[in-house]
Every structure is written in C-alpha cells, then in structure tokens.
C-alpha positions as MATLAB code, in Angstrom:
seq = 'MPAMEKHPATARKAPQALRARAGTRAAAKPARRAAPAAAVATIHLFDFPRVYQASGMERISVIRHGVSARDVGEMAARMKTSQDELIRRLGLKRTTVARKSQSASKLSADQSERMVGLSKLIGQAQTIVEQSGESKGFDAAEWLEQWLSHPNPALGGALPADFLDTIEGQELLGTLIAQMQSGAYA';
ca = [
     -38.920 -124.261   90.475;
     -38.870 -120.978   92.419;
     -37.907 -118.058   90.060;
     -34.801 -117.099   91.562;
     -33.183 -120.355   91.789;
     -30.389 -121.322   89.545;
     -31.629 -121.757   86.095;
     -30.515 -124.783   84.195;
     -29.203 -122.581   81.544;
     -26.448 -120.347   83.586;
     -23.909 -121.551   85.789;
     -23.992 -118.928   88.375;
     -26.698 -118.502   91.266;
     -28.585 -115.183   91.495;
     -26.981 -113.408   94.603;
     -29.164 -113.580   97.820;
     -30.266 -110.201   97.638;
     -32.352 -111.445   94.377;
     -33.650 -114.873   96.344;
     -36.697 -114.943   97.924;
     -36.377 -114.178  101.904;
     -38.979 -116.343  103.722;
     -40.705 -114.341  106.641;
     -39.390 -110.264  105.645;
     -41.388 -107.386  104.549;
     -41.437 -105.442  101.259;
     -38.658 -102.513  101.569;
     -38.835  -99.419  101.113;
     -37.611  -97.849   97.851;
     -34.625  -95.805   97.687;
     -35.651  -92.144   97.272;
     -35.684  -90.825   94.071;
     -34.235  -86.886   93.732;
     -35.843  -84.475   91.353;
     -33.928  -83.003   88.652;
     -34.949  -80.632   85.921;
     -35.626  -81.956   82.342;
     -32.689  -80.727   80.780;
     -30.627  -83.269   82.396;
     -31.187  -85.496   79.259;
     -27.809  -85.771   78.290;
     -26.661  -86.673   82.384;
     -28.392  -89.827   81.857;
     -27.114  -92.703   79.524;
     -28.663  -95.667   78.611;
     -26.544  -98.156   79.621;
     -25.246  -96.836   82.966;
     -28.401  -99.197   84.086;
     -28.671  -98.283   87.986;
     -28.388  -94.533   87.192;
     -31.773  -94.972   84.735;
     -33.107  -96.708   87.369;
     -32.751  -94.226   89.919;
     -33.203  -91.281   88.031;
     -36.574  -89.159   88.637;
     -39.488  -89.969   86.258;
     -38.958  -86.347   84.641;
     -35.049  -87.422   84.025;
     -36.166  -90.579   82.416;
     -39.135  -88.795   80.313;
     -36.577  -86.043   79.048;
     -34.867  -89.078   77.823;
     -37.490  -90.713   75.917;
     -38.735  -87.208   74.207;
     -35.099  -87.113   73.167;
     -35.013  -90.246   71.620;
     -32.934  -93.506   72.223;
     -30.547  -94.081   68.976;
     -31.885  -96.977   67.151;
     -28.476  -98.296   66.872;
     -28.718  -98.789   71.265;
     -31.290 -101.810   70.403;
     -28.099 -103.874   69.100;
     -26.190 -102.994   71.866;
     -28.850 -103.479   74.488;
     -29.230 -107.231   72.928;
     -25.663 -107.701   73.160;
     -25.309 -106.521   76.672;
     -28.293 -108.953   77.815;
     -26.518 -111.769   75.787;
     -29.422 -112.336   73.523;
     -30.193 -111.624   69.278;
     -31.205 -108.500   68.436;
     -34.050 -109.848   66.606;
     -35.780 -111.646   69.874;
     -35.008 -108.158   71.606;
     -36.994 -106.614   68.926;
     -39.678 -108.818   69.121;
     -39.766 -108.507   72.749;
     -40.330 -105.072   72.767;
     -43.082 -105.079   70.372;
     -40.709 -102.994   67.746;
     -40.430 -103.677   64.147;
     -37.252 -105.350   62.547;
     -37.236 -103.204   59.451;
     -37.838  -99.716   61.618;
     -35.094 -100.631   63.739;
     -32.991 -101.502   60.872;
     -33.802  -98.205   58.812;
     -33.259  -96.101   61.664;
     -29.847  -97.815   62.365;
     -28.590  -97.608   59.376;
     -29.647  -93.746   59.070;
     -28.483  -93.252   62.505;
     -32.392  -91.864   63.408;
     -33.594  -92.268   67.094;
     -36.398  -94.208   68.074;
     -40.264  -92.737   68.495;
     -41.170  -91.712   71.897;
     -42.930  -94.811   72.352;
     -40.464  -97.079   71.335;
     -37.727  -95.245   73.469;
     -39.891  -95.852   76.588;
     -39.743  -99.424   76.005;
     -36.104  -99.374   75.400;
     -35.829  -96.980   78.808;
     -37.930  -99.397   80.923;
     -35.659 -102.138   80.112;
     -32.763 -100.174   80.952;
     -34.387  -99.542   84.030;
     -35.050 -102.822   84.869;
     -31.800 -104.013   84.512;
     -30.584 -101.260   87.036;
     -33.150 -102.063   89.448;
     -31.615 -105.665   89.655;
     -27.898 -104.373   89.575;
     -28.520 -102.061   92.360;
     -30.206 -104.786   94.453;
     -27.179 -106.757   94.436;
     -25.209 -103.762   94.613;
     -26.912 -103.271   98.235;
     -26.680 -106.502   99.244;
     -23.018 -106.648   98.781;
     -22.754 -109.720   96.893;
     -22.115 -107.670   93.348;
     -18.856 -109.122   92.264;
     -19.185 -110.912   89.366;
     -22.583 -110.288   88.663;
     -23.794 -109.313   85.338;
     -27.387 -107.484   85.879;
     -28.018 -107.749   82.045;
     -27.385 -111.100   81.551;
     -29.173 -112.261   84.901;
     -32.012 -110.156   83.473;
     -31.763 -111.985   80.486;
     -31.953 -115.162   82.317;
     -35.098 -114.278   84.636;
     -36.882 -113.415   81.228;
     -36.803 -116.925   79.511;
     -37.905 -118.515   82.474;
     -41.510 -119.538   83.115;
     -42.670 -117.603   86.257;
     -45.401 -118.694   88.369;
     -46.140 -115.080   89.508;
     -47.276 -114.432   86.043;
     -49.408 -117.976   85.666;
     -46.164 -119.702   84.203;
     -45.799 -116.939   81.153;
     -42.241 -115.854   80.281;
     -41.478 -112.320   82.087;
     -40.002 -111.341   78.775;
     -43.632 -111.554   77.007;
     -44.803 -108.654   79.444;
     -41.770 -106.386   77.959;
     -43.812 -104.571   74.685;
     -45.849 -102.485   76.907;
     -44.947 -100.253   80.161;
     -47.637 -101.695   82.553;
     -45.880 -105.112   81.634;
     -42.563 -103.268   82.604;
     -43.740 -102.032   85.947;
     -45.079 -105.388   86.653;
     -41.607 -106.780   86.201;
     -40.340 -104.553   88.534;
     -42.739 -105.005   91.266;
     -41.825 -109.069   90.816;
     -38.176 -108.382   90.914;
     -38.970 -105.919   94.359;
     -41.000 -108.559   95.833;
     -37.886 -111.096   95.160;
     -35.557 -108.780   97.226;
     -38.037 -108.378  100.199;
     -39.505 -112.009  100.068;
     -43.035 -111.071   99.365;
     -42.575 -112.945   96.196;
     -43.662 -116.602   96.322;
];
C-alpha cells in the first residue's frame, strides 16, 4: 500500500498535498529567517508550524532552554497515543519523565531535542497541507501518529516511529514527508 493512501485505522484520507504525485520534482523548501538566540520565548513547542519554520538558532535556543517534562504527556495527547508509547518511541526513560514531570522540571538538552524534532515533523506536515489549501479538518499531530504507525516501503518496511529516537532518524522522516509533497516518494 503506498504510504499516503488511506490507512485502515483512520477514517480520513490524507490531503492531496501529502499524497505522492507522479511526475513532479522536489519543491524548494520555504526560506527560513534568522533570529537571535534570545528568541526562545517566541517559540512554543505546540505551535507546530512555527517550530518547523523557525531558524536552526531558534530551535537550538529552545533545546538549550529545555522542554518541560510535562509536555511529553501533552504531545502524546495531541497525537492521540499513550504517553508510554511516545516515551518509548523517543527513547526516553519513563521513570525520568515521571520524576521530572512531578517536580515540574525540564528535560535534558538531548531529550528536549527529540521533542523539538517531533514538533518540527508535525509542523512540516501541517505546513504542507496549509500551503495546499486543503487544511480544513486536518489534524497534523494525529496524521503523523497514523503515518508513524504503519510500515513504510521507503524504510524497508520498518515503522517510521522506530526512527524518532535519533535526530538523524527524525531528519530522514522529514525527508520522506517532503518527498511525499513533491511526488518524489515512491
């Protein structure tokens, strides 16, 4: 089954912008604007398009500042998955997340980077659909969860979710999402 066709587990079909289009070439990425590192307060983890469109310096600032451990549960809820499943996928330790959530602490830079990377992937999907003009009723976090949960031929039949625990894996997933938009994905 092509990766972007309707999944049996979801009642909605992926918007045209996220379905492979034959004969089209990769589109240029939108330009990213530079901003000072002090812009950490202007980026919220759940403003997915903003995280995706932010400069690398802005995302690094958020990562260094740290993501609240409580945001792991919120991210899981937005993706309509369990917190334990999200923790496993991101390669986090359940006891660490629980302890830091209880004390309202922040995740380490390494852990925060994986959360920011996940937010960026959701923002990428949302941005693609918004640019297509087909965003009404589209829930990017829920769509990403569905996509992550199904074997992907471009990954040798592996689940995309199995690549969330490393930054390199998240970048690979971002490349696949971009290829779906451009039609380069087969």
